[in-house]
C-alpha positions in Angstrom: 11.2 -3.4 15.1 13.9 -5.9 16.3 11.7 -8.9 15.5 11.8 -7.9 11.8 15.6 -7.6 11.4 16.7 -9.4 8.2 13.1 -10.3 7.5 11.6 -9.8 4.1 9.2 -7.0 3.4 7.4 -6.6 0.0 6.2 -3.1 -0.8 3.9 -2.6 -3.8 3.8 0.7 -5.6 7.3 1.5 -4.4 8.3 3.9 -7.2 7.0 7.1 -5.6 5.1 8.7 -2.8 4.0 6.6 0.2 5.4 3.3 -1.2 8.9 4.8 -1.8 9.0 6.3 1.7 8.0 3.0 3.3 10.4 1.0 1.3 13.3 3.3 2.3 12.3 3.3 6.0 11.9 -0.4 6.2 15.3 -1.0 4.5 16.9 1.5 6.9 15.3 -0.4 9.8 17.2 -3.6 8.9 14.7 -5.4 6.7 15.3 -7.0 3.3 13.0 -5.0 1.1 11.5 -6.0 -2.3 10.1 -2.9 -4.0 7.6 -3.7 -6.6 6.4 -1.3 -9.3 5.7 -1.0 -13.0 8.3 1.9 -13.2 11.1 -0.3 -11.8 13.8 2.2 -12.9 12.5 4.6 -10.4 12.7 2.0 -7.6 16.3 1.3 -8.7 17.1 5.0 -8.4 15.5 4.9 -4.9 17.8 2.1 -3.9 20.9 4.2 -4.7 19.8 6.8 -2.1 20.2 4.2 0.6 23.4 3.7 2.6 25.9 1.4 0.9 25.5 -1.3 3.5 21.7 -1.3 3.1 21.6 -1.3 -0.7 22.5 -5.0 -0.9 19.3 -5.8 0.9 17.1 -3.7 -1.4 15.6 -5.5 -4.4 13.7 -3.5 -7.1 11.4 -5.8 -9.1 9.1 -5.0 -12.0 5.6 -6.1 -11.3 2.2 -4.8 -12.4 -0.4 -5.6 -9.7 -3.2 -5.6 -12.3 -1.6 -8.7 -13.8 -2.3 -11.9 -11.8 0.2 -14.0 -13.6 2.9 -11.4 -13.0 2.1 -11.3 -9.3 2.2 -15.0 -8.9 5.6 -15.2 -10.8 7.0 -12.3 -8.8 6.0 -13.7 -5.4 7.3 -17.2 -6.4 10.6 -15.6 -7.2 10.7 -13.8 -3.9 10.0 -17.1 -2.0 12.7 -19.0 -4.0 15.3 -16.2 -3.8 14.8 -14.8 -0.3 13.1 -17.6 1.5 9.7 -16.2 2.0 7.6 -13.1 2.6 7.3 -11.9 6.2 5.7 -8.4 5.7 3.5 -7.2 2.9 2.8 -3.5 2.4 -0.1 -3.3 -0.1 0.4 0.2 -1.2 -0.1 0.3 -5.0 -3.0 2.4 -6.0 -4.4 4.6 -8.7 -7.2 7.0 -9.6 -8.3 9.2 -12.4 -10.0 12.4 -11.2 -10.7 13.5 -14.8 -13.3 10.7 -15.2 -16.9 10.8 -14.1 -19.0 7.7 -13.4 -21.7 9.0 -15.8 -19.2 9.4 -18.7 -19.8 7.2 -21.7 -17.0 4.9 -22.7 -15.2 5.1 -19.3 -15.0 1.4 -18.7 -11.3 0.9 -19.3 -10.3 3.8 -17.0 -12.7 2.7 -14.3 -11.6 -1.0 -14.6 -7.9 0.1 -14.2 -8.8 1.7 -10.8 -10.8 -1.4 -9.7 -8.1 -3.9 -10.7 -5.2 -1.9 -9.1 -6.9 -0.8 -5.9 -8.9 -3.9 -5.1 -8.0 -6.9 -7.1 -4.3 -6.1 -6.8 -4.6 -5.8 -3.0 -6.5 -9.1 -2.8 -4.0 -11.0 -5.0 -0.9 -9.8 -3.3 -2.4 -10.5 0.2 -3.4 -14.0 -0.9 0.1 -14.8 -2.3 1.9 -13.3 0.7 -0.3 -15.3 3.1 0.5 -18.5 1.3 4.2 -17.9 2.0 3.5 -17.1 5.7 1.3 -20.1 6.2 3.8 -22.5 4.5 6.4 -21.5 7.1 4.0 -21.1 10.0 5.4 -17.5 10.3 3.4 -14.8 12.1 3.8 -12.2 9.4 2.0 -8.9 8.9 0.0 -7.6 6.0 -0.7 -3.8 5.9 -3.1 -2.4 3.3 -2.8 1.3 2.5 -6.4 2.3 2.4 -8.0 5.8 2.5 -10.4 7.9 4.6 -12.5 7.5 1.5 -12.9 3.9 2.4 -15.1 5.0 5.3 -17.2 7.8 3.8 -17.7 9.8 0.6 -17.5 13.5 1.5 -18.6 16.4 -0.6 -15.3 17.9 -1.3 -14.7 21.6 -0.4 -14.2 24.0 -3.3 -10.5 24.1 -2.6 -10.2 20.6 -4.2 -11.1 22.1 -7.5 -12.7 19.9 -10.3 -11.8 16.5 -8.8 -14.1 13.6 -9.5 -13.9 10.7 -7.0 -15.8 8.3 -9.3 -15.0 4.6 -8.5 -12.1 5.4 -6.1 -14.1 5.5 -2.9 -15.8 2.2 -3.8 -12.5 0.5 -4.3 -11.3 1.8 -0.9 -14.6 0.7 0.8 -13.7 -2.7 -0.7 -10.2 -2.6 0.9 -11.9 -1.9 4.3 -14.1 -5.0 3.9 -11.4 -7.1 2.4 -9.0 -6.4 5.2 -11.6 -7.5 7.8 -12.6 -10.6 5.8 -9.0 -11.7 5.6 -8.6 -11.1 9.3 -11.6 -13.3 10.1 -10.3 -16.0 7.8 -6.9 -15.9 9.5 -8.6 -16.5 12.8 -10.6 -19.5 11.4 -7.3 -20.9 10.2 -5.8 -20.5 13.6 -3.1 -18.3 12.0 -1.0 -15.7 13.9 -0.7 -13.5 10.8 -1.8 -10.0 11.5 -3.5 -7.6 9.0 -4.1 -3.9 9.2 -5.8 -1.2 7.2 -4.2 2.3 7.3 -6.5 5.0 6.0 -4.8 8.3 5.4 -6.5 11.6 4.5 -5.0 13.7 1.7 -1.4 12.9 1.2 1.1 14.8 -1.0 1.6 12.1 -3.7 1.3 11.7 -7.5 -2.2 10.3 -7.2 -3.5 13.8 -7.1 -3.3 15.0 -10.7 -1.1 17.6 -12.4 -2.6 20.5 -10.6 -1.7 19.0 -7.2 0.6 21.8 -6.2 -2.2 24.3 -6.7 -4.6 22.2 -4.6 -2.1 21.3 -1.8 -1.4 24.9 -1.1 -5.1 25.3 -0.1 -5.8 22.2 1.9 -4.4 20.5 5.0 -2.5 17.4 3.9 -0.1 14.7 5.1 3.3 13.7 3.8 4.4 10.2 2.8 6.7 10.1 5.9 3.6 10.4 8.1 2.2 7.2 6.7 5.5 5.4 6.8 5.8 6.3 10.5 2.5 4.7 11.1 3.7 1.5 9.4 6.7 1.4 11.6 4.5 1.9 14.7 2.2 -0.9 13.6 5.0 -3.3 12.9 6.5 -2.5 16.3 3.4 -3.7 18.2 3.8 -6.9 20.2 2.5 -10.2 18.8 -0.7 -10.1 21.0 -1.7 -6.7 19.5 -3.4 -6.4 16.1 -4.2 -2.8 15.0 -7.1 -3.5 12.8 -7.7 0.0 11.4 -5.7 3.2 11.7 -7.3 6.4 10.3 -4.8 9.4 9.9 -6.2 12.8 9.1 -4.3 16.1 8.6 -4.9 18.6 11.4 -7.8 20.9 10.6 -9.0 18.6 7.9 -12.8 18.3 7.6 -12.6 14.6 6.7 
């Protein structure tokens, strides 16, 4: 991680779960961290948990990744205020397991998942790459994907009445989007790296209000497990690009 000391990392969805853990770990590793979230007060509270000497390099910023104009303004501020974006962790994601694809009048809820999980990832990656390219900096973009971006399982009964609806389709999109960006970087003769991390079930707020009941019954990961993978990937030498990392809980069927 030495090459990233005092470099700027942007973490989307930094208010809870995986994003919050990654933001804290990158800050404690010596990076300047910009934590983006709609619930910016939670990111501010997160910053107060950091050591005093680290807090000055932690920047909570309100940003809704469903809003392109807000993304562009936020990334412009980051470039002007901190000099550029060196690492992007595309973590923001959402889902609504109460919705079925066949439900009438579900468009707004489905669209929210699409815009957050796919368009938000695309827009943030595009803006981060512009900053890296302008400075000819070999940065790194990491997209937090899902095992559901590689297959749509029939969920065991332990998962209860969860509907996957459009969520796997958005994650399949992240899988393809990551590879498409990678190939474009090669064509542009860029040294920017891009990685997709696909976890299995993680204990986060994306599982709805009966999550405690579900998580007692199924193998699952913790946010710290995913953050450790991010640190590993960022620690690889310049000649190594981990394209895809799939992380499953031990004894999980998918």
